[in-house]
N, C-alpha and C positions, 0 to 999 in steps of 0.2 A: 485536099483529099485525106480522109482518115486512113492511117496505116493499120494493117492487121497485125496484132501482136504475134510474135513468133516464139517467145519464151513460154514454156509449159505453165509456169506459175501464173503468168499474165493471162494465159488462156483460161485457167481455172477461175481466176478472179472475175473475168468477164462473164464466164458461164454462170457463176453464182449471182452476179448482179443482174444478169438477164432473167434468171429464174425468179429472183425476188421481184423484179419489175412486173413480170407476167402474173405472179401471185397477187400483187397489189391491185393490178387492173381487174383480174377476175373477182377479187373480193369486193372491189368498189362497185362493179357492175352487178354482181349477184347478191349483194347484201340488201337487207330490207331498207325501206325509206328512212327509218329512224337512225340508221348508221351514218347519215350525212349530217354535218353540222348545219342547222337551220335556225339561226336566232330569229325569234318572232318580234314583230313590231305591233302586234295586236294586243290591246289592253285586256286584262282579265275581267270577267264579269264579276259582279258583286257576289260575295260568298258569306257564309256564316262560319267563322273560324271554329274548328274543333266541334262542330255540331254532330259529326259522326266520327267514330273511332275506328281506325283501320290498323290492323297489325300487318305491317308491310314486310315483305321478304324479297330483297333484290338479290339476284344471283345470275351468274353467266348462263347463256342459252343452254349449253350442254348439260349443266347440272340441273337446270329447271326441267329439261326434257326428260331426264331420268326420273325426277320426282313425279312429274305428271304421269309418266308411263306406269309408275308403280302405284299411284293412288287413284287414277281415273281411267286407266286402260288406253291412254292416248300414246301412240308409238312415236309421234313426232310433234313438236310444239313450236309454233311460230313466235311465241312471246318470250321475252327475256325477263319480264317482271310479273310476278304473280302476287296478288294482294287478297287478303281475307277481309271482307267488308262486314262490319258488325255494328251494333247499336243504332240501327236504322228504325224507322217507324214500324210498329206492329211486329217487332222482334225479328225482322228479316235479317238473314245473313247468307253470304255466298262468296265464292272465289271469283276474282276478275283477272283478266290478262290486260296489261297496260302497254302502251308504247313506251319507249325510253323516256322517262319523265322529263329530263332536261331538254328534250327535243319536241315535247308536246306540252306546252306550258298551260294549256287550258284543262282538259279533262284528266289526262294521265298524271300530270304533276300535282294537281289539287288532291286527287284521290290518294296518290302516293304519300302526300304529306298528312293525310288524315282529315282533309277538309271536305265540306260538302258544297258542290256547286249547284246552281238552279234548284235550291231547296223547295221552291214552290211546285216543281214538278214531282219531287218525292212526295210532298204533302198531297198533291192532287191525286196521285196514284193511290196513296194510302186512304184518302177520303173516299174515293170511289169504291175501294175494296171494303171499307167499313160499312158504307151505305148498302152495298150489294149484300154483304153478310147479314145485315139486319133486315133487309127488305125482300131479297130475292133468292137467298141461298136455298130455301126450301123448294123453290120452283125450278131451279137450274142446277146442273151438276157442277158447273165451273164458270167463272166470269171470263170474258174475252177481252184482250187488250191488243190494240194495233198501234205499232210504233213506227212512224215514218221519219227517217233520219235517225237510225239506231245508234250511230257512232260505234263505240266499242261495247255497247250493250248495257250501259249504266242503268237505264230505266227498264229495259227488257228483263235484265237479270233480277232487278228488284221486284218487278211484277211477277215474274215466274216464281220467285222465292215465296211470294204471298199466296200463290196458288192460281194465278191467272194462266189461261192458255194464251200464248202470245204469237203474234204474226208481225215480223219485223222486216223493214225494207232499208237496205244500206248499200249504195252503189260503190263506195270507195273500197277497193279490194283490201287495203291494209287494215281498215277498220273491220270489215267483214270477217277476215281471217281470225282476228283476235276474239271477236264475239263468238264465232263458231267454236273455237277452242274452249272458251269459258262455258258455253252451253253444254259441251260434252264433259268438261271437268265436273260440273255441278249435276250432271245427269238429269238435266231438264228436258224430258222427253216430250213434253207438251208444248214445245216451242218450234215454230217454223221461221226460217231465215231466208230472205230473198235477196239475191245479189242483183238488184235492179233499181232504177230510179222511177218514181211514180210521176205521171204527168197526165195531161188531158187526152192523150192518145198514144198509140204505139209509135216508136221511132228510135232515134239515137241522139245522145247529147254528149258534149264535152264536159269534163269535170275539172275545176280549178280549186286551189286552196291557198291560203296564206301559210307561208313556211312557218313551221313550228306550232301550228294549230290544226290538228286533225279534225277538229269540230267545225271548221270554217268552210268545208267543201260547198261550192256553189255551182249552179248551172247559169252560164251567161244569159242575160235577157235578150241579147242580140249580138251581131258581129261587132257592134260598137260599144258594148258594155264597158264603162270606164274601169270597172274593177279588174278586168283582165290585164290591163296595162299598169296596174298599181305595183309599186316596188314591193318585192317580197311575195308576189303571187306567182304560182307555177302551175303548169298543166299536169294533171294527175291521171290522165287516161280518159276513156270514154265509156259510156254505159248505154245499154238498151233502156227504153222507157216502156212502161206498161200502165194500163189504167187499173186503179184499185178495184173497181167493181168487177173487172174481168178476172182478176186473180182471186178475189174473196167470195164471189157469188156462190160457187160450189162449196167452199170451205165453211161458210156460215150457215147454209141451209136456211132455216127459219129463225135462227138464234140472233139475239141482240149483241152488239159490241158495247161493253160497259164503258170503255174509254178509248178514244182515238187521240193519240198525241202526235203532233206534227211540228217538226223543227228542221227546216230544210233551206235555210238561208235565202229566202226571197222567192222560192218556187211554190209556196203553200197554196196560192190560188190555182195553179195548174193541178196540184194534187186533188184539191176539192172538186174541181170541175170534172176530174176523172172518177169521182165518186158520187156524181150527181144523183144517180138512181138510188143509191144507198141512203143519201141524205133525204131525198124526197119521200122515201118509204120509211123514214125515221128509224133506221137500223143502228144508229149510234145514240146511246143514252146520254153520254157526255163527251165533250171534245175540248181539248186544250191546244192552242196554237200559238207559236211565236210568229208574229207578223212583222214584215219589213215593207213599208209603204213605198216600194220602188216606183218611180214615175212610170216606167214602161209597163208595169203590171197592175196599175191601179184599176183599170177598167175590168180586167179579169177578176180582180179581188172583189169588186162591187158585185159582179155576177155571181161569184162564189158565195158571198155573204148573203145575197138575196135568197139563195137556196134555203139557208137556215131560217130566214124570216118567214118564207112561205110555208115551211114545214112546222112552224110554231115553236121554235127553240127560244129559250131565254138566253140572254147574253150578259156576261160579267167581264169586267176588266180585272186582270190579276196583277196584284202588286206584291212583289217579293219583299220579304222583310229581312233585314240584317240579323235578326234574332233567330232565323232559321225556321225549321218545321214547327208548325203549330201557330205561327204568327203571320201567315200569308193572308192578305186581305183580298176578298172577292167582292168587288164593287159592282152592284147591279146597274147596268146602263141600258139605254135604248138602242135599237138598231140604227136609228138616225145618228146618234152620237158616235157610234162605231164608224159609220161610213163617212159622215160629214166632217167630224172633228179629228178623229184619229187617223183614219185612212186618208182623208182629204187634206191633211196638213201639208203646207208648202215645203217644209223641211223633211228630209228623210229621217224616220225614227223607227225604233224597234220597240214593240210592246207585246204583251201577252193578253190573250182573250180566251174566254171559256164559254162554250155553249152547252146547254143541257135541256133535256125535256122535263127534268125534275129538279128545279133550282135548289131544293133542300140539300142536295149533295154538297153545294158550296156554302149555303147559308146556315146550316145546322152547326151546333157545337162539335168540336173535334178535339180529341186527345191523342197525341202521337204515341 
């Protein structure tokens, strides 16, 4: 049995130790996810080093909150790292909020180091904007961009800086919070942000991610999805699901979406099936999707891609270049090649595919 100390000095020491312990527990429970040490075992995607220049400013949370409050009218800030992103295609620049870079080795760390990840998406957004400016700017007040799997806002912020009106879906709360702060910092008032996962119908789903990679959030395909039991994967909460067409029907009115971008770690078929009416009515002029041919979702993907075939979309396979923006290859392929060779492959693979009603957007010359 532990004896209770009777000496006053001993009592003071015990009280101090107890207070420190309580403080440590409260800090651990109340702190943001990036405060936990989470070494990642996920490989980095191919990048083009130094193809974008970022002036980074890392500072403690308290100092950053003061700075943001004085420059953008935000009284409280969730991010500890604020980065100014410059030298992007079409002279875009904006401020971003990052996760702690050493605990988010994909998006936040690369941007913090001044590197560009997924350069083909930057180029695709820039291409669509250039094409719209040349072809449709006189007929519409602004281009529309829908971002499914917005992460911390990398492409939403880029599109907004170019002048797109943006609609972004991001279910992971830690990502959503940083993107919301960045949209306010930049005063992007023509952007809407939805804290929900898109699917083929309303409901609720569990969210998982690989530790150290806030861009890896996925929805299990079933109760036996092997990714859930992979070392380094953790549960990150749950989210409601909605259909894209239910959310955007009133928002769009009669307008076209110039670009729909989807990157949701294997759930892209569900997203497309929830937008079936919009695809059939040809409301997306261009679409770019990261596809994972997960065995459990191949049949859903075939049905989703069939929507594009029936609506008369052209299809291109997108090849990212190590040389960065301006060097992406858009290879014209048939729908049969997409379904039979890429989606139908026996091994699980990740590839990028683009659809468009007007293939010139991908095939014409482009200067970043």
